[in-house]
Each structure stands twice: as C-alpha cells, then as structure tokens.
PDB file of N, H, CA, C and O in Angstrom:
ATOM      1  N   MET A   1       0.844  -1.168   0.000  1.00  0.00           N
ATOM      2  CA  MET A   1       0.000   0.000   0.000  1.00  0.00           C
ATOM      3  C   MET A   1       0.891   1.233   0.000  1.00  0.00           C
ATOM      4  O   MET A   1       1.884   1.285   0.725  1.00  0.00           O
ATOM      5  N   LYS A   2       0.548   2.203  -0.791  1.00  0.00           N
ATOM      6  H   LYS A   2      -0.259   2.161  -1.380  1.00  0.00           H
ATOM      7  CA  LYS A   2       1.339   3.419  -0.884  1.00  0.00           C
ATOM      8  C   LYS A   2       0.603   4.589  -0.266  1.00  0.00           C
ATOM      9  O   LYS A   2      -0.623   4.672  -0.333  1.00  0.00           O
ATOM     10  N   CYS A   3       1.352   5.483   0.332  1.00  0.00           N
ATOM     11  H   CYS A   3       2.348   5.416   0.387  1.00  0.00           H
ATOM     12  CA  CYS A   3       0.780   6.700   0.888  1.00  0.00           C
ATOM     13  C   CYS A   3       0.358   7.612  -0.255  1.00  0.00           C
ATOM     14  O   CYS A   3       1.107   7.825  -1.209  1.00  0.00           O
ATOM     15  N   LEU A   4      -0.846   8.142  -0.145  1.00  0.00           N
ATOM     16  H   LEU A   4      -1.455   7.969   0.630  1.00  0.00           H
ATOM     17  CA  LEU A   4      -1.369   9.052  -1.160  1.00  0.00           C
ATOM     18  C   LEU A   4      -1.181  10.508  -0.777  1.00  0.00           C
ATOM     19  O   LEU A   4      -1.603  11.411  -1.501  1.00  0.00           O
ATOM     20  N   ASN A   5      -0.540  10.733   0.376  1.00  0.00           N
ATOM     21  H   ASN A   5      -0.198  10.000   0.964  1.00  0.00           H
ATOM     22  CA  ASN A   5      -0.326  12.081   0.889  1.00  0.00           C
ATOM     23  C   ASN A   5      -1.635  12.832   1.131  1.00  0.00           C
ATOM     24  O   ASN A   5      -1.707  14.047   0.949  1.00  0.00           O
ATOM     25  N   CYS A   6      -2.665  12.097   1.542  1.00  0.00           N
ATOM     26  H   CYS A   6      -2.606  11.109   1.690  1.00  0.00           H
ATOM     27  CA  CYS A   6      -3.972  12.712   1.741  1.00  0.00           C
ATOM     28  C   CYS A   6      -4.054  13.500   3.049  1.00  0.00           C
ATOM     29  O   CYS A   6      -4.952  14.325   3.217  1.00  0.00           O
ATOM     30  N   LYS A   7      -3.132  13.254   3.967  1.00  0.00           N
ATOM     31  H   LYS A   7      -2.402  12.584   3.830  1.00  0.00           H
ATOM     32  CA  LYS A   7      -3.051  13.947   5.256  1.00  0.00           C
ATOM     33  C   LYS A   7      -4.204  13.619   6.207  1.00  0.00           C
ATOM     34  O   LYS A   7      -4.345  14.262   7.247  1.00  0.00           O
ATOM     35  N   ILE A   8      -5.019  12.638   5.867  1.00  0.00           N
ATOM     36  H   ILE A   8      -4.905  12.115   5.022  1.00  0.00           H
ATOM     37  CA  ILE A   8      -6.140  12.266   6.738  1.00  0.00           C
ATOM     38  C   ILE A   8      -5.638  11.658   8.044  1.00  0.00           C
ATOM     39  O   ILE A   8      -6.156  11.967   9.117  1.00  0.00           O
ATOM     40  N   CYS A   9      -4.661  10.820   7.953  1.00  0.00           N
ATOM     41  H   CYS A   9      -4.240  10.569   7.081  1.00  0.00           H
ATOM     42  CA  CYS A   9      -4.181  10.155   9.168  1.00  0.00           C
ATOM     43  C   CYS A   9      -3.132  10.974   9.916  1.00  0.00           C
ATOM     44  O   CYS A   9      -2.851  10.703  11.084  1.00  0.00           O
ATOM     45  N   GLU A  10      -2.557  11.966   9.254  1.00  0.00           N
ATOM     46  H   GLU A  10      -2.786  12.186   8.306  1.00  0.00           H
ATOM     47  CA  GLU A  10      -1.556  12.846   9.862  1.00  0.00           C
ATOM     48  C   GLU A  10      -0.494  12.062  10.641  1.00  0.00           C
ATOM     49  O   GLU A  10       0.227  11.263  10.044  1.00  0.00           O
ATOM     50  N   ASP A  11      -0.380  12.268  11.951  1.00  0.00           N
ATOM     51  H   ASP A  11      -0.966  12.917  12.436  1.00  0.00           H
ATOM     52  CA  ASP A  11       0.674  11.641  12.749  1.00  0.00           C
ATOM     53  C   ASP A  11       0.381  10.181  13.107  1.00  0.00           C
ATOM     54  O   ASP A  11       1.224   9.515  13.709  1.00  0.00           O
ATOM     55  N   ASN A  12      -0.786   9.683  12.750  1.00  0.00           N
ATOM     56  H   ASN A  12      -1.470  10.224  12.261  1.00  0.00           H
ATOM     57  CA  ASN A  12      -1.153   8.308  13.085  1.00  0.00           C
ATOM     58  C   ASN A  12      -1.134   7.408  11.859  1.00  0.00           C
ATOM     59  O   ASN A  12      -1.921   6.466  11.766  1.00  0.00           O
ATOM     60  N   CYS A  13      -0.261   7.686  10.942  1.00  0.00           N
ATOM     61  H   CYS A  13       0.378   8.451  11.018  1.00  0.00           H
ATOM     62  CA  CYS A  13      -0.198   6.918   9.698  1.00  0.00           C
ATOM     63  C   CYS A  13       0.057   5.446   9.979  1.00  0.00           C
ATOM     64  O   CYS A  13       1.000   5.093  10.687  1.00  0.00           O
ATOM     65  N   GLN A  14      -0.781   4.599   9.425  1.00  0.00           N
ATOM     66  H   GLN A  14      -1.548   4.886   8.850  1.00  0.00           H
ATOM     67  CA  GLN A  14      -0.647   3.159   9.603  1.00  0.00           C
ATOM     68  C   GLN A  14       0.250   2.530   8.537  1.00  0.00           C
ATOM     69  O   GLN A  14       0.661   1.378   8.682  1.00  0.00           O
ATOM     70  N   LEU A  15       0.554   3.257   7.488  1.00  0.00           N
ATOM     71  H   LEU A  15       0.220   4.192   7.370  1.00  0.00           H
ATOM     72  CA  LEU A  15       1.363   2.695   6.420  1.00  0.00           C
ATOM     73  C   LEU A  15       2.800   2.434   6.848  1.00  0.00           C
ATOM     74  O   LEU A  15       3.469   1.571   6.280  1.00  0.00           O
ATOM     75  N   GLU A  16       3.280   3.170   7.845  1.00  0.00           N
ATOM     76  H   GLU A  16       2.736   3.871   8.306  1.00  0.00           H
ATOM     77  CA  GLU A  16       4.635   2.940   8.324  1.00  0.00           C
ATOM     78  C   GLU A  16       4.767   1.551   8.942  1.00  0.00           C
ATOM     79  O   GLU A  16       5.861   0.987   8.966  1.00  0.00           O
ATOM     80  N   LYS A  17       3.673   1.002   9.436  1.00  0.00           N
ATOM     81  H   LYS A  17       2.785   1.461   9.416  1.00  0.00           H
ATOM     82  CA  LYS A  17       3.700  -0.284  10.125  1.00  0.00           C
ATOM     83  C   LYS A  17       2.898  -1.326   9.369  1.00  0.00           C
ATOM     84  O   LYS A  17       2.433  -2.298   9.965  1.00  0.00           O
ATOM     85  N   VAL A  18       2.729  -1.144   8.082  1.00  0.00           N
ATOM     86  H   VAL A  18       3.106  -0.354   7.598  1.00  0.00           H
ATOM     87  CA  VAL A  18       1.846  -2.001   7.304  1.00  0.00           C
ATOM     88  C   VAL A  18       2.334  -3.446   7.234  1.00  0.00           C
ATOM     89  O   VAL A  18       1.529  -4.346   6.992  1.00  0.00           O
ATOM     90  N   ASP A  19       3.617  -3.692   7.436  1.00  0.00           N
ATOM     91  H   ASP A  19       4.270  -2.961   7.633  1.00  0.00           H
ATOM     92  CA  ASP A  19       4.132  -5.047   7.329  1.00  0.00           C
ATOM     93  C   ASP A  19       3.912  -5.871   8.597  1.00  0.00           C
ATOM     94  O   ASP A  19       4.189  -7.070   8.601  1.00  0.00           O
ATOM     95  N   ILE A  20       3.429  -5.262   9.655  1.00  0.00           N
ATOM     96  H   ILE A  20       3.204  -4.288   9.652  1.00  0.00           H
ATOM     97  CA  ILE A  20       3.062  -5.995  10.860  1.00  0.00           C
ATOM     98  C   ILE A  20       1.571  -5.791  11.060  1.00  0.00           C
ATOM     99  O   ILE A  20       1.110  -4.651  11.120  1.00  0.00           O
ATOM    100  N   PRO A  21       0.810  -6.866  11.165  1.00  0.00           N
ATOM    101  CA  PRO A  21      -0.639  -6.712  11.239  1.00  0.00           C
ATOM    102  C   PRO A  21      -1.109  -5.986  12.486  1.00  0.00           C
ATOM    103  O   PRO A  21      -0.512  -6.097  13.557  1.00  0.00           O
ATOM    104  N   SER A  22      -2.175  -5.253  12.326  1.00  0.00           N
ATOM    105  H   SER A  22      -2.660  -5.162  11.456  1.00  0.00           H
ATOM    106  CA  SER A  22      -2.849  -4.652  13.456  1.00  0.00           C
ATOM    107  C   SER A  22      -3.918  -5.655  13.855  1.00  0.00           C
ATOM    108  O   SER A  22      -5.044  -5.599  13.362  1.00  0.00           O
ATOM    109  N   LEU A  23      -3.574  -6.553  14.730  1.00  0.00           N
ATOM    110  H   LEU A  23      -2.659  -6.598  15.132  1.00  0.00           H
ATOM    111  CA  LEU A  23      -4.437  -7.679  15.069  1.00  0.00           C
ATOM    112  C   LEU A  23      -5.242  -7.392  16.323  1.00  0.00           C
ATOM    113  O   LEU A  23      -4.714  -6.883  17.312  1.00  0.00           O
ATOM    114  N   PHE A  24      -6.497  -7.717  16.275  1.00  0.00           N
ATOM    115  H   PHE A  24      -6.926  -8.131  15.472  1.00  0.00           H
ATOM    116  CA  PHE A  24      -7.371  -7.627  17.434  1.00  0.00           C
ATOM    117  C   PHE A  24      -8.248  -8.859  17.356  1.00  0.00           C
ATOM    118  O   PHE A  24      -9.422  -8.772  16.996  1.00  0.00           O
ATOM    119  N   CYS A  25      -7.682 -10.004  17.690  1.00  0.00           N
ATOM    120  H   CYS A  25      -6.729 -10.074  17.982  1.00  0.00           H
ATOM    121  CA  CYS A  25      -8.327 -11.299  17.499  1.00  0.00           C
ATOM    122  C   CYS A  25      -8.944 -11.802  18.799  1.00  0.00           C
ATOM    123  O   CYS A  25      -8.338 -11.704  19.865  1.00  0.00           O
ATOM    124  N   MET A  26     -10.156 -12.340  18.697  1.00  0.00           N
ATOM    125  H   MET A  26     -10.649 -12.419  17.831  1.00  0.00           H
ATOM    126  CA  MET A  26     -10.825 -12.912  19.859  1.00  0.00           C
ATOM    127  C   MET A  26     -11.235 -14.357  19.574  1.00  0.00           C
ATOM    128  O   MET A  26     -12.154 -14.876  20.207  1.00  0.00           O
ATOM    129  N   ASN A  27     -10.562 -15.006  18.629  1.00  0.00           N
ATOM    130  H   ASN A  27      -9.815 -14.585  18.115  1.00  0.00           H
ATOM    131  CA  ASN A  27     -10.906 -16.382  18.274  1.00  0.00           C
ATOM    132  C   ASN A  27     -10.477 -17.364  19.361  1.00  0.00           C
ATOM    133  O   ASN A  27     -11.268 -18.224  19.748  1.00  0.00           O
ATOM    134  N   CYS A  28      -9.267 -17.261  19.854  1.00  0.00           N
ATOM    135  H   CYS A  28      -8.625 -16.562  19.540  1.00  0.00           H
ATOM    136  CA  CYS A  28      -8.740 -18.183  20.863  1.00  0.00           C
ATOM    137  C   CYS A  28      -8.839 -17.567  22.258  1.00  0.00           C
ATOM    138  O   CYS A  28      -8.750 -16.350  22.425  1.00  0.00           O
ATOM    139  N   GLN A  29      -9.021 -18.414  23.231  1.00  0.00           N
ATOM    140  H   GLN A  29      -9.094 -19.402  23.095  1.00  0.00           H
ATOM    141  CA  GLN A  29      -8.895 -17.953  24.609  1.00  0.00           C
ATOM    142  C   GLN A  29      -7.419 -17.635  24.828  1.00  0.00           C
ATOM    143  O   GLN A  29      -6.561 -18.426  24.435  1.00  0.00           O
ATOM    144  N   PRO A  30      -7.104 -16.502  25.443  1.00  0.00           N
ATOM    145  CA  PRO A  30      -5.686 -16.151  25.633  1.00  0.00           C
ATOM    146  C   PRO A  30      -4.858 -17.244  26.297  1.00  0.00           C
ATOM    147  O   PRO A  30      -3.680 -17.398  25.974  1.00  0.00           O
ATOM    148  N   SER A  31      -5.439 -17.998  27.207  1.00  0.00           N
ATOM    149  H   SER A  31      -6.396 -17.873  27.469  1.00  0.00           H
ATOM    150  CA  SER A  31      -4.679 -19.055  27.878  1.00  0.00           C
ATOM    151  C   SER A  31      -4.361 -20.218  26.944  1.00  0.00           C
ATOM    152  O   SER A  31      -3.498 -21.041  27.249  1.00  0.00           O
ATOM    153  N   GLU A  32      -5.054 -20.290  25.808  1.00  0.00           N
ATOM    154  H   GLU A  32      -5.756 -19.622  25.561  1.00  0.00           H
ATOM    155  CA  GLU A  32      -4.852 -21.388  24.868  1.00  0.00           C
ATOM    156  C   GLU A  32      -4.324 -20.928  23.510  1.00  0.00           C
ATOM    157  O   GLU A  32      -4.129 -21.753  22.618  1.00  0.00           O
ATOM    158  N   ALA A  33      -4.095 -19.645  23.342  1.00  0.00           N
ATOM    159  H   ALA A  33      -4.253 -18.975  24.067  1.00  0.00           H
ATOM    160  CA  ALA A  33      -3.698 -19.113  22.039  1.00  0.00           C
ATOM    161  C   ALA A  33      -2.307 -19.596  21.646  1.00  0.00           C
ATOM    162  O   ALA A  33      -1.330 -19.299  22.333  1.00  0.00           O
ATOM    163  N   PRO A  34      -2.210 -20.345  20.537  1.00  0.00           N
ATOM    164  CA  PRO A  34      -0.898 -20.843  20.116  1.00  0.00           C
ATOM    165  C   PRO A  34       0.076 -19.736  19.741  1.00  0.00           C
ATOM    166  O   PRO A  34       1.282 -19.881  19.944  1.00  0.00           O
ATOM    167  N   CYS A  35      -0.426 -18.638  19.199  1.00  0.00           N
ATOM    168  H   CYS A  35      -1.405 -18.520  19.034  1.00  0.00           H
ATOM    169  CA  CYS A  35       0.475 -17.541  18.812  1.00  0.00           C
ATOM    170  C   CYS A  35       1.137 -16.931  20.042  1.00  0.00           C
ATOM    171  O   CYS A  35       2.325 -16.609  20.021  1.00  0.00           O
ATOM    172  N   LEU A  36       0.373 -16.776  21.097  1.00  0.00           N
ATOM    173  H   LEU A  36      -0.593 -17.037  21.114  1.00  0.00           H
ATOM    174  CA  LEU A  36       0.898 -16.197  22.331  1.00  0.00           C
ATOM    175  C   LEU A  36       1.986 -17.092  22.929  1.00  0.00           C
ATOM    176  O   LEU A  36       3.004 -16.608  23.425  1.00  0.00           O
ATOM    177  N   LYS A  37       1.752 -18.396  22.873  1.00  0.00           N
ATOM    178  H   LYS A  37       0.925 -18.789  22.471  1.00  0.00           H
ATOM    179  CA  LYS A  37       2.726 -19.353  23.413  1.00  0.00           C
ATOM    180  C   LYS A  37       3.979 -19.454  22.543  1.00  0.00           C
ATOM    181  O   LYS A  37       5.072 -19.706  23.050  1.00  0.00           O
ATOM    182  N   GLU A  38       3.820 -19.258  21.247  1.00  0.00           N
ATOM    183  H   GLU A  38       2.932 -19.053  20.835  1.00  0.00           H
ATOM    184  CA  GLU A  38       4.926 -19.462  20.296  1.00  0.00           C
ATOM    185  C   GLU A  38       5.878 -18.281  20.177  1.00  0.00           C
ATOM    186  O   GLU A  38       7.048 -18.466  19.844  1.00  0.00           O
ATOM    187  N   CYS A  39       5.400 -17.077  20.443  1.00  0.00           N
ATOM    188  H   CYS A  39       4.449 -16.927  20.713  1.00  0.00           H
ATOM    189  CA  CYS A  39       6.210 -15.875  20.212  1.00  0.00           C
ATOM    190  C   CYS A  39       7.428 -15.818  21.142  1.00  0.00           C
ATOM    191  O   CYS A  39       7.269 -15.789  22.362  1.00  0.00           O
ATOM    192  N   PRO A  40       8.641 -15.803  20.577  1.00  0.00           N
ATOM    193  CA  PRO A  40       9.842 -15.772  21.398  1.00  0.00           C
ATOM    194  C   PRO A  40      10.133 -14.399  22.019  1.00  0.00           C
ATOM    195  O   PRO A  40      10.967 -14.288  22.917  1.00  0.00           O
ATOM    196  N   ASN A  41       9.445 -13.359  21.539  1.00  0.00           N
ATOM    197  H   ASN A  41       8.768 -13.450  20.810  1.00  0.00           H
ATOM    198  CA  ASN A  41       9.706 -11.996  22.009  1.00  0.00           C
ATOM    199  C   ASN A  41       8.599 -11.429  22.884  1.00  0.00           C
ATOM    200  O   ASN A  41       8.629 -10.256  23.257  1.00  0.00           O
ATOM    201  N   ASN A  42       7.616 -12.275  23.211  1.00  0.00           N
ATOM    202  H   ASN A  42       7.592 -13.227  22.908  1.00  0.00           H
ATOM    203  CA  ASN A  42       6.450 -11.824  23.984  1.00  0.00           C
ATOM    204  C   ASN A  42       5.767 -10.623  23.328  1.00  0.00           C
ATOM    205  O   ASN A  42       5.279  -9.723  24.012  1.00  0.00           O
ATOM    206  N   ALA A  43       5.740 -10.623  21.990  1.00  0.00           N
ATOM    207  H   ALA A  43       6.137 -11.354  21.435  1.00  0.00           H
ATOM    208  CA  ALA A  43       5.099  -9.538  21.248  1.00  0.00           C
ATOM    209  C   ALA A  43       3.595  -9.741  21.129  1.00  0.00           C
ATOM    210  O   ALA A  43       2.861  -8.797  20.834  1.00  0.00           O
ATOM    211  N   ILE A  44       3.135 -10.960  21.357  1.00  0.00           N
ATOM    212  H   ILE A  44       3.730 -11.727  21.597  1.00  0.00           H
ATOM    213  CA  ILE A  44       1.705 -11.242  21.343  1.00  0.00           C
ATOM    214  C   ILE A  44       1.196 -10.975  22.752  1.00  0.00           C
ATOM    215  O   ILE A  44       1.655 -11.582  23.720  1.00  0.00           O
ATOM    216  N   GLU A  45       0.244 -10.058  22.850  1.00  0.00           N
ATOM    217  H   GLU A  45      -0.129  -9.565  22.064  1.00  0.00           H
ATOM    218  CA  GLU A  45      -0.246  -9.632  24.159  1.00  0.00           C
ATOM    219  C   GLU A  45      -1.767  -9.696  24.202  1.00  0.00           C
ATOM    220  O   GLU A  45      -2.429  -9.740  23.165  1.00  0.00           O
ATOM    221  N   VAL A  46      -2.305  -9.702  25.407  1.00  0.00           N
ATOM    222  H   VAL A  46      -1.767  -9.667  26.250  1.00  0.00           H
ATOM    223  CA  VAL A  46      -3.749  -9.711  25.601  1.00  0.00           C
ATOM    224  C   VAL A  46      -4.175  -8.325  26.060  1.00  0.00           C
ATOM    225  O   VAL A  46      -3.641  -7.778  27.024  1.00  0.00           O
ATOM    226  N   LEU A  47      -5.143  -7.775  25.352  1.00  0.00           N
ATOM    227  H   LEU A  47      -5.577  -8.220  24.569  1.00  0.00           H
ATOM    228  CA  LEU A  47      -5.647  -6.441  25.665  1.00  0.00           C
ATOM    229  C   LEU A  47      -7.173  -6.517  25.716  1.00  0.00           C
ATOM    230  O   LEU A  47      -7.830  -6.669  24.687  1.00  0.00           O
ATOM    231  N   GLY A  48      -7.717  -6.413  26.902  1.00  0.00           N
ATOM    232  H   GLY A  48      -7.183  -6.290  27.738  1.00  0.00           H
ATOM    233  CA  GLY A  48      -9.169  -6.465  27.056  1.00  0.00           C
ATOM    234  C   GLY A  48      -9.793  -7.756  26.570  1.00  0.00           C
ATOM    235  O   GLY A  48     -10.915  -7.749  26.064  1.00  0.00           O
ATOM    236  N   GLY A  49      -9.092  -8.854  26.714  1.00  0.00           N
ATOM    237  H   GLY A  49      -8.180  -8.860  27.126  1.00  0.00           H
ATOM    238  CA  GLY A  49      -9.598 -10.146  26.276  1.00  0.00           C
ATOM    239  C   GLY A  49      -9.289 -10.490  24.831  1.00  0.00           C
ATOM    240  O   GLY A  49      -9.569 -11.603  24.387  1.00  0.00           O
ATOM    241  N   ALA A  50      -8.716  -9.548  24.090  1.00  0.00           N
ATOM    242  H   ALA A  50      -8.489  -8.644  24.451  1.00  0.00           H
ATOM    243  CA  ALA A  50      -8.352  -9.790  22.693  1.00  0.00           C
ATOM    244  C   ALA A  50      -6.845  -9.946  22.574  1.00  0.00           C
ATOM    245  O   ALA A  50      -6.082  -9.423  23.387  1.00  0.00           O
ATOM    246  N   ILE A  51      -6.437 -10.668  21.556  1.00  0.00           N
ATOM    247  H   ILE A  51      -7.057 -11.093  20.896  1.00  0.00           H
ATOM    248  CA  ILE A  51      -5.019 -10.888  21.298  1.00  0.00           C
ATOM    249  C   ILE A  51      -4.538  -9.820  20.323  1.00  0.00           C
ATOM    250  O   ILE A  51      -5.161  -9.585  19.287  1.00  0.00           O
ATOM    251  N   THR A  52      -3.431  -9.181  20.661  1.00  0.00           N
ATOM    252  H   THR A  52      -2.925  -9.372  21.503  1.00  0.00           H
ATOM    253  CA  THR A  52      -2.877  -8.115  19.837  1.00  0.00           C
ATOM    254  C   THR A  52      -1.382  -8.356  19.635  1.00  0.00           C
ATOM    255  O   THR A  52      -0.772  -9.172  20.326  1.00  0.00           O
ATOM    256  N   ILE A  53      -0.812  -7.641  18.690  1.00  0.00           N
ATOM    257  H   ILE A  53      -1.307  -6.977  18.129  1.00  0.00           H
ATOM    258  CA  ILE A  53       0.632  -7.726  18.446  1.00  0.00           C
ATOM    259  C   ILE A  53       1.260  -6.401  18.830  1.00  0.00           C
ATOM    260  O   ILE A  53       0.878  -5.350  18.315  1.00  0.00           O
ATOM    261  N   ASN A  54       2.223  -6.453  19.738  1.00  0.00           N
ATOM    262  H   ASN A  54       2.533  -7.307  20.157  1.00  0.00           H
ATOM    263  CA  ASN A  54       2.974  -5.272  20.123  1.00  0.00           C
ATOM    264  C   ASN A  54       4.037  -5.065  19.054  1.00  0.00           C
ATOM    265  O   ASN A  54       5.022  -5.801  18.997  1.00  0.00           O
ATOM    266  N   GLN A  55       3.834  -4.067  18.212  1.00  0.00           N
ATOM    267  H   GLN A  55       3.034  -3.469  18.259  1.00  0.00           H
ATOM    268  CA  GLN A  55       4.707  -3.849  17.064  1.00  0.00           C
ATOM    269  C   GLN A  55       6.132  -3.489  17.457  1.00  0.00           C
ATOM    270  O   GLN A  55       7.059  -3.702  16.676  1.00  0.00           O
ATOM    271  N   GLU A  56       6.319  -2.951  18.644  1.00  0.00           N
ATOM    272  H   GLU A  56       5.566  -2.778  19.278  1.00  0.00           H
ATOM    273  CA  GLU A  56       7.666  -2.593  19.087  1.00  0.00           C
ATOM    274  C   GLU A  56       8.476  -3.824  19.473  1.00  0.00           C
ATOM    275  O   GLU A  56       9.704  -3.800  19.393  1.00  0.00           O
ATOM    276  N   LYS A  57       7.814  -4.896  19.890  1.00  0.00           N
ATOM    277  H   LYS A  57       6.817  -4.916  19.955  1.00  0.00           H
ATOM    278  CA  LYS A  57       8.506  -6.114  20.295  1.00  0.00           C
ATOM    279  C   LYS A  57       8.645  -7.117  19.147  1.00  0.00           C
ATOM    280  O   LYS A  57       9.525  -7.977  19.178  1.00  0.00           O
ATOM    281  N   CYS A  58       7.790  -7.009  18.146  1.00  0.00           N
ATOM    282  H   CYS A  58       7.075  -6.310  18.121  1.00  0.00           H
ATOM    283  CA  CYS A  58       7.751  -7.995  17.054  1.00  0.00           C
ATOM    284  C   CYS A  58       8.979  -7.864  16.152  1.00  0.00           C
ATOM    285  O   CYS A  58       9.308  -6.773  15.685  1.00  0.00           O
ATOM    286  N   ASP A  59       9.651  -8.996  15.915  1.00  0.00           N
ATOM    287  H   ASP A  59       9.383  -9.882  16.293  1.00  0.00           H
ATOM    288  CA  ASP A  59      10.802  -8.983  15.008  1.00  0.00           C
ATOM    289  C   ASP A  59      10.482  -9.668  13.673  1.00  0.00           C
ATOM    290  O   ASP A  59      11.382  -9.956  12.884  1.00  0.00           O
ATOM    291  N   LYS A  60       9.196  -9.923  13.433  1.00  0.00           N
ATOM    292  H   LYS A  60       8.466  -9.689  14.074  1.00  0.00           H
ATOM    293  CA  LYS A  60       8.698 -10.494  12.174  1.00  0.00           C
ATOM    294  C   LYS A  60       9.228 -11.902  11.898  1.00  0.00           C
ATOM    295  O   LYS A  60       9.482 -12.257  10.747  1.00  0.00           O
ATOM    296  N   CYS A  61       9.393 -12.696  12.945  1.00  0.00           N
ATOM    297  H   CYS A  61       9.186 -12.407  13.880  1.00  0.00           H
ATOM    298  CA  CYS A  61       9.899 -14.060  12.760  1.00  0.00           C
ATOM    299  C   CYS A  61       8.858 -14.993  12.145  1.00  0.00           C
ATOM    300  O   CYS A  61       9.214 -16.056  11.636  1.00  0.00           O
ATOM    301  N   LYS A  62       7.592 -14.619  12.183  1.00  0.00           N
ATOM    302  H   LYS A  62       7.303 -13.756  12.597  1.00  0.00           H
ATOM    303  CA  LYS A  62       6.470 -15.349  11.588  1.00  0.00           C
ATOM    304  C   LYS A  62       6.091 -16.628  12.323  1.00  0.00           C
ATOM    305  O   LYS A  62       5.297 -17.417  11.809  1.00  0.00           O
ATOM    306  N   LYS A  63       6.638 -16.849  13.505  1.00  0.00           N
ATOM    307  H   LYS A  63       7.283 -16.209  13.922  1.00  0.00           H
ATOM    308  CA  LYS A  63       6.271 -18.056  14.246  1.00  0.00           C
ATOM    309  C   LYS A  63       4.799 -18.030  14.636  1.00  0.00           C
ATOM    310  O   LYS A  63       4.140 -19.070  14.642  1.00  0.00           O
ATOM    311  N   CYS A  64       4.279 -16.849  14.961  1.00  0.00           N
ATOM    312  H   CYS A  64       4.814 -16.005  14.956  1.00  0.00           H
ATOM    313  CA  CYS A  64       2.860 -16.719  15.306  1.00  0.00           C
ATOM    314  C   CYS A  64       1.984 -17.018  14.085  1.00  0.00           C
ATOM    315  O   CYS A  64       0.937 -17.655  14.202  1.00  0.00           O
ATOM    316  N   GLU A  65       2.420 -16.557  12.932  1.00  0.00           N
ATOM    317  H   GLU A  65       3.270 -16.040  12.837  1.00  0.00           H
ATOM    318  CA  GLU A  65       1.670 -16.764  11.693  1.00  0.00           C
ATOM    319  C   GLU A  65       1.509 -18.249  11.388  1.00  0.00           C
ATOM    320  O   GLU A  65       0.446 -18.688  10.950  1.00  0.00           O
ATOM    321  N   SER A  66       2.555 -19.007  11.617  1.00  0.00           N
ATOM    322  H   SER A  66       3.419 -18.650  11.972  1.00  0.00           H
ATOM    323  CA  SER A  66       2.518 -20.429  11.262  1.00  0.00           C
ATOM    324  C   SER A  66       1.637 -21.263  12.199  1.00  0.00           C
ATOM    325  O   SER A  66       1.207 -22.354  11.823  1.00  0.00           O
ATOM    326  N   VAL A  67       1.365 -20.772  13.400  1.00  0.00           N
ATOM    327  H   VAL A  67       1.714 -19.886  13.705  1.00  0.00           H
ATOM    328  CA  VAL A  67       0.556 -21.564  14.339  1.00  0.00           C
ATOM    329  C   VAL A  67      -0.876 -21.056  14.506  1.00  0.00           C
ATOM    330  O   VAL A  67      -1.664 -21.674  15.222  1.00  0.00           O
ATOM    331  N   CYS A  68      -1.222 -19.952  13.866  1.00  0.00           N
ATOM    332  H   CYS A  68      -0.581 -19.450  13.285  1.00  0.00           H
ATOM    333  CA  CYS A  68      -2.564 -19.390  14.006  1.00  0.00           C
ATOM    334  C   CYS A  68      -3.592 -20.344  13.381  1.00  0.00           C
ATOM    335  O   CYS A  68      -3.500 -20.650  12.193  1.00  0.00           O
ATOM    336  N   PRO A  69      -4.571 -20.818  14.169  1.00  0.00           N
ATOM    337  CA  PRO A  69      -5.533 -21.795  13.654  1.00  0.00           C
ATOM    338  C   PRO A  69      -6.524 -21.230  12.641  1.00  0.00           C
ATOM    339  O   PRO A  69      -7.163 -21.999  11.923  1.00  0.00           O
ATOM    340  N   ILE A  70      -6.667 -19.909  12.564  1.00  0.00           N
ATOM    341  H   ILE A  70      -6.147 -19.284  13.147  1.00  0.00           H
ATOM    342  CA  ILE A  70      -7.603 -19.335  11.594  1.00  0.00           C
ATOM    343  C   ILE A  70      -6.897 -18.445  10.572  1.00  0.00           C
ATOM    344  O   ILE A  70      -7.550 -17.710   9.832  1.00  0.00           O
ATOM    345  N   SER A  71      -5.595 -18.508  10.532  1.00  0.00           N
ATOM    346  H   SER A  71      -5.064 -19.105  11.134  1.00  0.00           H
ATOM    347  CA  SER A  71      -4.776 -17.733   9.581  1.00  0.00           C
ATOM    348  C   SER A  71      -5.085 -16.237   9.639  1.00  0.00           C
ATOM    349  O   SER A  71      -5.161 -15.569   8.608  1.00  0.00           O
ATOM    350  N   ALA A  72      -5.258 -15.726  10.839  1.00  0.00           N
ATOM    351  H   ALA A  72      -5.196 -16.268  11.677  1.00  0.00           H
ATOM    352  CA  ALA A  72      -5.564 -14.312  11.025  1.00  0.00           C
ATOM    353  C   ALA A  72      -4.321 -13.430  10.966  1.00  0.00           C
ATOM    354  O   ALA A  72      -4.423 -12.223  10.747  1.00  0.00           O
ATOM    355  N   ILE A  73      -3.159 -14.027  11.160  1.00  0.00           N
ATOM    356  H   ILE A  73      -3.077 -15.007  11.338  1.00  0.00           H
ATOM    357  CA  ILE A  73      -1.923 -13.262  11.185  1.00  0.00           C
ATOM    358  C   ILE A  73      -1.187 -13.423   9.866  1.00  0.00           C
ATOM    359  O   ILE A  73      -0.890 -14.542   9.448  1.00  0.00           O
ATOM    360  N   LYS A  74      -0.895 -12.314   9.216  1.00  0.00           N
ATOM    361  H   LYS A  74      -1.137 -11.405   9.556  1.00  0.00           H
ATOM    362  CA  LYS A  74      -0.124 -12.300   7.971  1.00  0.00           C
ATOM    363  C   LYS A  74       1.013 -11.318   8.123  1.00  0.00           C
ATOM    364  O   LYS A  74       0.787 -10.113   8.227  1.00  0.00           O
ATOM    365  N   ILE A  75       2.243 -11.824   8.137  1.00  0.00           N
ATOM    366  H   ILE A  75       2.427 -12.803   8.053  1.00  0.00           H
ATOM    367  CA  ILE A  75       3.408 -10.949   8.260  1.00  0.00           C
ATOM    368  C   ILE A  75       4.236 -11.068   6.992  1.00  0.00           C
ATOM    369  O   ILE A  75       5.273 -10.416   6.869  1.00  0.00           O
TER     370      ILE A  75
END
C-alpha cells in the first residue's frame, strides 16, 4: 500500500507499520492461544480479552503466523 499524501491520518499513519498486522483477534482464549505461546519476544499480548501484536517487540519471525488456527496473522 502506498501513501497518497492525503493527510487524513496525519501523525497516526498506519502505512509505516503495514508489514506488521494490526491484530485484534478474539478467536482463541488467551490461555490457549498458540500464537501467544509461540512468540519468542512476547510480542503477542492480551488487551481487554483480545489478542494483539505489540509492534515494538515484534521482530517479524512469523512463528505466530505459522501456528494461528484461523490464519488471522499475515506478516
């Protein structure tokens, strides 16, 4: 995806982080989520009962992607 310079998102541009998904998944129970267990950097976190990816911790190893039972994670 390319920036169109529309200035709509201003300082909150999501294109800078487009290669790491903005995940808010509630498919698995956090205690049973394979992605959470597999991540070597603890980048998979639980926020309000949903599973999210902390983009600052993620090193794009794709281990979470390979174990996701519903293929919700694409890195």
